C-alpha positions as CSV (number, residue, x, y, z in Angstrom):
1,X,-99.4,-203.6,-11.3
2,X,-97.1,-206.3,-9.5
3,X,-95.1,-205.9,-6.7
4,X,-91.7,-207.8,-5.9
5,X,-90.4,-209.1,-2.4
6,X,-90.4,-208.9,1.2
7,X,-92.0,-205.7,1.7
8,X,-94.3,-206.2,-0.9
9,X,-97.5,-207.7,1.7
10,X,-97.0,-204.4,3.4
11,X,-97.6,-202.0,0.2
12,X,-100.3,-204.7,-1.5
13,X,-102.2,-204.1,2.2
14,X,-102.0,-200.3,1.3
15,X,-102.9,-200.5,-1.9
16,X,-105.7,-202.2,-1.5
17,X,-106.9,-199.7,1.6
18,X,-107.4,-197.6,-1.7
19,X,-109.0,-200.1,-3.6
20,X,-105.9,-200.2,-6.1
21,X,-105.6,-204.0,-7.7
22,X,-102.2,-205.7,-7.1
23,X,-100.0,-208.7,-7.6
24,X,-97.4,-209.8,-4.9
25,X,-94.9,-211.9,-6.5
26,X,-91.5,-213.6,-4.2
27,X,-89.0,-215.3,-6.5
28,X,-88.2,-219.1,-6.1
29,X,-84.5,-218.2,-5.0
30,X,-83.1,-221.1,-6.0
31,X,-84.3,-221.2,-9.6
32,X,-84.5,-217.3,-10.4
33,X,-81.3,-216.3,-7.4
34,X,-81.7,-212.9,-5.4
35,X,-82.8,-209.6,-7.0
36,X,-84.7,-208.8,-10.2
37,X,-85.1,-211.4,-13.0
38,X,-86.2,-211.1,-16.2
39,X,-87.9,-214.3,-15.9
40,X,-90.0,-212.2,-12.9
41,X,-90.5,-209.4,-16.0
42,X,-91.8,-211.8,-18.5
43,X,-94.0,-213.1,-16.3
44,X,-95.3,-209.8,-16.0
45,X,-95.4,-209.4,-19.6
46,X,-97.5,-212.7,-20.0
47,X,-100.0,-210.9,-17.2
48,X,-100.3,-207.9,-19.2
49,X,-98.8,-205.9,-16.0
50,X,-97.6,-202.2,-17.0
51,X,-96.1,-201.3,-13.5
52,X,-93.5,-203.3,-11.5
53,X,-93.3,-202.3,-7.9
54,X,-89.6,-203.5,-6.4
55,X,-89.1,-203.5,-2.5
56,X,-85.9,-203.7,-0.4
57,X,-84.3,-205.0,-3.8
58,X,-83.4,-203.7,-7.3
59,X,-81.3,-200.5,-6.7
60,X,-78.3,-201.5,-8.5
61,X,-80.6,-203.6,-11.3
62,X,-80.5,-201.1,-14.2
63,X,-80.4,-203.5,-17.0
64,X,-84.0,-205.5,-15.6
65,X,-85.5,-201.8,-15.8
66,X,-83.8,-201.4,-19.3
67,X,-85.5,-204.6,-19.9
68,X,-88.8,-204.0,-18.4
69,X,-89.2,-200.8,-19.9
70,X,-88.2,-202.6,-23.4
71,X,-91.3,-204.5,-22.8
72,X,-93.3,-201.4,-21.9
73,X,-93.6,-202.0,-18.5
74,X,-92.8,-199.4,-15.7
75,X,-90.6,-200.0,-12.6
76,X,-90.5,-198.4,-9.2
77,X,-87.6,-199.2,-6.9
78,X,-87.9,-199.1,-3.1
79,X,-84.6,-200.1,-1.7
80,X,-82.8,-198.8,1.7
81,X,-79.0,-199.1,-0.2
82,X,-77.4,-195.7,-1.0
83,X,-77.7,-195.1,-5.1
84,X,-74.0,-195.0,-6.7
85,X,-73.6,-192.2,-9.7
86,X,-73.6,-195.4,-12.4
87,X,-77.3,-196.0,-11.2
88,X,-79.0,-192.5,-11.5
89,X,-79.8,-192.7,-15.1
90,X,-83.3,-194.0,-13.9
91,X,-83.5,-191.9,-10.8
92,X,-86.6,-189.7,-10.8
93,X,-88.3,-187.5,-8.1
């Protein structure tokens, strides 16, 4: 499991408390830009990561979720932004 972005440290500590293995990935904003990048997803694939959890970022990244899924990586996005209808295709409760 790979966690991405600012709130990741809190989630990492929470998961660690339950002995769940996770890595924290903070992207280089200059090289990767803002948001979820294919470069980050590729790094996860190289590490045989099966699940990415994006914290406080990514609510509009349906194309990145599609890319991740094609590589066999599941994706959970935890964000505070309201959803728009065009992004609901990946919504699961």
